[in-house]
C-alpha positions as CSV (number, residue, x, y, z in Angstrom):
1,M,-33.7,59.3,-22.3
2,K,-37.2,58.1,-21.5
3,K,-38.1,54.4,-20.8
4,E,-40.5,54.2,-23.8
5,N,-37.7,55.3,-26.1
6,V,-35.3,52.6,-25.2
7,V,-34.5,50.1,-27.9
8,A,-33.1,46.7,-26.8
9,K,-29.4,46.2,-27.8
10,K,-28.6,42.8,-29.4
11,K,-25.0,42.9,-28.3
12,F,-26.1,42.9,-24.6
13,G,-28.7,40.2,-25.2
14,Q,-31.5,42.5,-24.0
15,N,-35.1,41.2,-23.7
16,F,-37.0,43.3,-21.2
17,L,-39.4,41.3,-18.9
18,K,-42.7,43.1,-19.0
19,D,-45.2,40.7,-17.4
20,D,-46.0,41.9,-13.9
21,G,-47.4,38.5,-13.0
22,V,-44.0,36.8,-13.6
23,L,-42.2,39.7,-11.8
24,R,-44.4,39.1,-8.7
25,K,-43.7,35.3,-8.9
26,I,-40.0,36.0,-8.8
27,V,-40.4,38.2,-5.7
28,E,-42.7,35.6,-4.0
29,A,-40.1,32.9,-4.6
30,M,-37.3,34.8,-2.9
31,P,-35.9,33.0,0.2
32,K,-36.9,34.8,3.4
33,N,-33.7,36.0,5.0
34,D,-31.6,39.2,5.8
35,N,-29.3,38.8,2.8
36,K,-28.7,41.7,0.4
37,I,-30.0,41.3,-3.1
38,V,-27.7,41.5,-6.1
39,E,-29.3,42.1,-9.5
40,I,-27.3,41.6,-12.7
41,G,-28.7,43.4,-15.8
42,P,-31.5,45.4,-14.3
43,G,-32.3,46.8,-17.7
44,L,-35.3,49.2,-17.5
45,G,-35.7,48.5,-13.8
46,D,-39.0,46.5,-14.1
47,L,-37.8,43.8,-11.6
48,T,-35.8,46.3,-9.6
49,K,-38.9,48.3,-8.7
50,F,-40.3,45.2,-7.0
51,L,-37.0,44.3,-5.3
52,V,-36.3,47.6,-3.7
53,D,-39.7,47.4,-1.9
54,V,-38.5,44.3,-0.2
55,K,-34.7,44.8,0.5
56,S,-31.7,46.8,-0.3
57,V,-30.4,46.0,-3.8
58,E,-27.0,46.3,-5.4
59,A,-27.3,46.2,-9.2
60,F,-24.7,45.8,-12.0
61,E,-25.6,47.2,-15.5
62,V,-23.2,47.0,-18.5
63,D,-25.2,49.4,-20.7
64,T,-24.2,53.0,-20.0
65,D,-27.5,54.4,-21.5
66,L,-29.5,52.2,-19.2
67,C,-27.3,53.2,-16.2
68,K,-28.3,56.8,-16.8
69,L,-32.0,55.9,-17.1
70,L,-31.9,53.9,-13.9
71,Q,-30.1,56.7,-12.0
72,T,-33.0,59.0,-13.0
73,E,-35.8,56.5,-12.4
74,F,-34.6,55.4,-9.0
75,K,-33.2,58.8,-7.7
76,E,-35.1,58.4,-4.4
77,E,-34.0,54.8,-3.8
78,I,-30.4,55.6,-4.6
79,A,-30.5,58.6,-2.2
80,T,-31.9,56.5,0.6
81,K,-29.4,53.7,-0.1
82,R,-32.0,51.1,-0.9
83,L,-30.4,50.9,-4.4
84,Q,-26.8,51.0,-5.5
85,I,-26.0,50.9,-9.2
86,N,-22.6,49.8,-10.5
87,C,-22.1,50.7,-14.2
88,G,-19.8,48.3,-16.1
89,D,-19.3,44.6,-16.8
90,V,-20.1,42.5,-13.7
91,L,-17.5,39.9,-14.7
92,N,-14.7,42.5,-14.4
93,A,-16.0,43.4,-10.9
94,W,-16.3,39.8,-9.8
95,Q,-13.3,38.6,-7.8
96,S,-13.7,35.6,-5.5
97,S,-16.8,37.4,-4.2
98,L,-18.9,39.9,-6.0
99,V,-19.9,41.8,-2.9
100,D,-18.5,41.7,0.7
101,E,-21.6,40.5,2.5
102,P,-24.0,37.5,2.2
103,Y,-26.3,38.0,-0.8
104,D,-28.9,36.4,-3.0
105,L,-28.6,36.8,-6.7
106,V,-32.1,37.7,-8.2
107,A,-32.0,38.6,-11.9
108,N,-33.4,38.2,-15.4
109,L,-30.1,37.2,-16.9
110,P,-29.0,37.9,-20.5
111,Y,-28.9,34.5,-22.2
112,Y,-25.4,34.8,-23.6
113,I,-23.7,35.0,-20.2
114,A,-26.3,33.3,-18.0
115,T,-24.4,30.0,-17.5
116,N,-21.1,31.7,-16.8
117,I,-22.7,34.0,-14.2
118,I,-24.6,31.1,-12.4
119,L,-21.4,29.0,-12.2
120,K,-19.5,32.1,-10.7
121,A,-22.3,32.5,-8.2
122,L,-22.2,28.8,-7.2
123,A,-18.5,29.3,-6.5
124,D,-18.9,32.6,-4.6
125,P,-18.9,32.0,-0.8
126,M,-21.0,35.2,-0.2
127,C,-23.7,34.1,-2.6
128,K,-26.3,32.1,-0.6
129,N,-29.2,31.7,-3.1
130,I,-29.6,32.1,-6.8
131,L,-33.1,33.0,-8.2
132,V,-32.8,33.8,-11.9
133,M,-34.6,33.9,-15.2
134,V,-32.8,32.1,-18.1
135,Q,-33.5,30.2,-21.3
136,L,-35.7,27.2,-20.4
137,E,-33.2,24.8,-21.8
138,V,-30.5,26.2,-19.5
139,A,-32.7,26.1,-16.4
140,E,-33.6,22.4,-17.2
141,K,-29.9,21.5,-17.3
142,F,-29.2,23.1,-13.9
143,C,-32.3,21.5,-12.3
144,A,-31.9,18.0,-14.0
145,D,-31.7,14.8,-12.1
146,S,-29.9,11.5,-12.8
147,G,-31.6,9.5,-15.6
148,E,-33.0,12.6,-17.4
149,K,-31.4,13.1,-20.9
150,V,-30.4,16.6,-20.1
151,F,-28.6,15.6,-16.9
152,G,-24.9,16.5,-17.2
153,S,-22.1,18.6,-15.6
154,L,-24.4,21.5,-14.7
155,G,-26.9,19.4,-12.9
156,I,-24.1,17.5,-11.0
157,I,-22.3,20.7,-10.0
158,T,-25.6,22.2,-8.8
159,Q,-26.6,19.0,-6.8
160,S,-23.1,19.0,-5.2
161,V,-23.7,22.5,-3.7
162,G,-27.4,22.8,-3.2
163,D,-31.0,22.2,-4.2
164,A,-32.5,23.4,-7.5
165,R,-36.1,23.7,-8.8
166,I,-37.9,25.5,-11.6
167,V,-40.3,28.1,-10.2
168,V,-42.2,29.1,-13.3
169,Q,-41.9,28.7,-17.1
170,V,-42.2,32.0,-19.0
171,P,-43.4,32.3,-22.7
172,P,-41.7,34.7,-25.2
173,T,-44.8,37.0,-25.0
174,A,-43.7,38.1,-21.5
175,F,-40.8,40.0,-23.0
176,D,-40.1,43.0,-25.2
177,P,-38.7,42.2,-27.7
178,Q,-39.9,38.6,-27.7
179,P,-37.1,36.0,-27.7
180,K,-37.4,33.0,-30.0
181,V,-37.3,30.5,-27.1
182,D,-39.2,29.9,-23.8
183,S,-37.6,31.0,-20.5
184,A,-37.8,29.8,-16.9
185,V,-37.2,31.2,-13.5
186,F,-35.3,28.7,-11.3
187,L,-34.0,28.7,-7.7
188,I,-30.8,27.2,-6.3
189,Q,-30.5,27.2,-2.5
190,K,-26.9,26.6,-1.7
191,R,-25.5,24.4,1.1
192,A,-21.8,24.7,0.0
193,D,-19.7,26.4,-2.6
194,R,-18.4,25.0,-5.9
195,S,-14.7,24.6,-5.5
196,D,-13.3,21.3,-6.7
197,K,-11.7,21.9,-10.1
198,G,-10.4,18.4,-10.4
199,F,-13.9,17.0,-10.0
200,E,-15.2,19.3,-12.7
201,D,-12.3,18.4,-15.0
202,M,-13.4,14.7,-14.6
203,L,-17.0,15.6,-15.4
204,K,-15.8,17.3,-18.7
205,V,-14.2,14.0,-19.7
206,A,-17.3,12.0,-18.5
207,F,-19.7,14.0,-20.7
208,A,-17.3,14.8,-23.6
209,Q,-19.5,12.5,-25.8
210,P,-22.8,12.0,-24.0
211,R,-24.1,9.3,-26.3
212,K,-21.1,7.1,-25.7
213,T,-20.8,5.0,-22.5
214,L,-19.3,6.5,-19.4
215,M,-16.5,3.9,-19.5
216,K,-15.5,4.8,-23.1
217,N,-15.4,8.5,-22.3
218,L,-13.4,8.1,-19.0
219,S,-10.9,5.7,-20.6
220,T,-9.8,8.4,-23.0
221,K,-8.0,9.9,-20.0
222,Y,-7.8,7.3,-17.2
223,D,-6.5,3.7,-17.1
224,K,-9.2,1.3,-18.4
225,P,-8.4,-1.7,-16.1
226,T,-8.4,0.6,-13.1
227,L,-11.8,2.0,-14.2
228,Q,-13.2,-1.5,-14.7
229,E,-12.2,-2.3,-11.1
230,I,-13.8,0.9,-9.8
231,F,-17.0,0.2,-11.8
232,L,-17.3,-3.2,-10.2
233,E,-16.8,-1.8,-6.7
234,L,-19.5,0.8,-7.4
235,E,-21.8,-1.7,-9.1
236,L,-21.8,0.4,-12.3
237,V,-22.6,-1.5,-15.5
238,A,-19.9,-1.0,-18.3
239,T,-22.7,0.1,-20.7
240,T,-24.0,2.9,-18.5
241,R,-24.3,6.3,-20.2
242,P,-23.0,9.4,-18.5
243,H,-26.6,10.8,-17.7
244,Q,-27.6,7.6,-15.9
245,V,-25.1,7.9,-13.0
246,T,-26.1,9.8,-9.8
247,T,-24.2,12.7,-8.4
248,G,-23.2,10.7,-5.4
249,N,-21.7,8.0,-7.7
250,Y,-19.7,10.6,-9.6
251,H,-18.1,11.8,-6.4
252,Q,-17.3,8.2,-5.4
253,L,-15.8,7.7,-8.9
254,Y,-13.7,10.8,-8.6
255,K,-12.4,9.8,-5.1
256,K,-11.5,6.3,-6.3
257,I,-9.8,7.5,-9.5
258,Q,-7.8,10.0,-7.5
259,G,-6.9,7.3,-5.0
260,S,-5.6,5.1,-7.8
261,L,-3.6,7.9,-9.3
262,D,-2.1,8.8,-5.8
263,G,-1.3,5.1,-5.3
264,R,0.6,5.0,-8.6
265,R,2.6,8.0,-7.7
266,D,3.5,6.4,-4.3
267,T,4.8,3.3,-6.0
268,G,6.6,5.3,-8.7
269,E,4.6,4.0,-11.6
């Protein structure tokens, strides 16, 4: 199969990035370090060809037709071990770590699994940086700050483990076929790993109905008088909406809620 004969498959959410200017911006934004690069969904290899010039790359491709194409296109890089291609679903290969050495995730991710992959990378202790192209709306959620309407669980989880910023916005014309939405490349530089399930469970409750007050959402699961005391201690107004609270305050809220639950257990309530 030749590159020019490849037709994008909807079931894999394929939109091939063709704009060399955007591809170069991705490479330029890569953190300078000795980490391996992991690429998920290399597609036709348009980004891969830039990446293998910089570092060794381990790629995961679910489409068997594209796997064969990549193995032909990158024969030399595979022979010299600059590129390793794993054919199959990356989520099946991903245990606690995707690879057994420090790596940076650099990829143009299929929209339908982008959020899931980023969250897995945030939890992976071997993943040190995440530089990915996703739907603009998704990038904005990961990079959002307190007070912005799109600030929610994804922004809080990201801020809890690292720093995020949008590198470049990308129009549909940069792809073939063209998606119906704008895209963006964004970078997360990790300081820690996402690991606190209890905290994330609290966030789900906090943002269950974003237009309601934080107090109303949290009191569906936690004791309201206890919450009122905690809000007073943290100087949070009862009418505060979930997106108006800082990441730091969410961590304090969680600690105090857990403390009150532990105290109840100790007294046998």
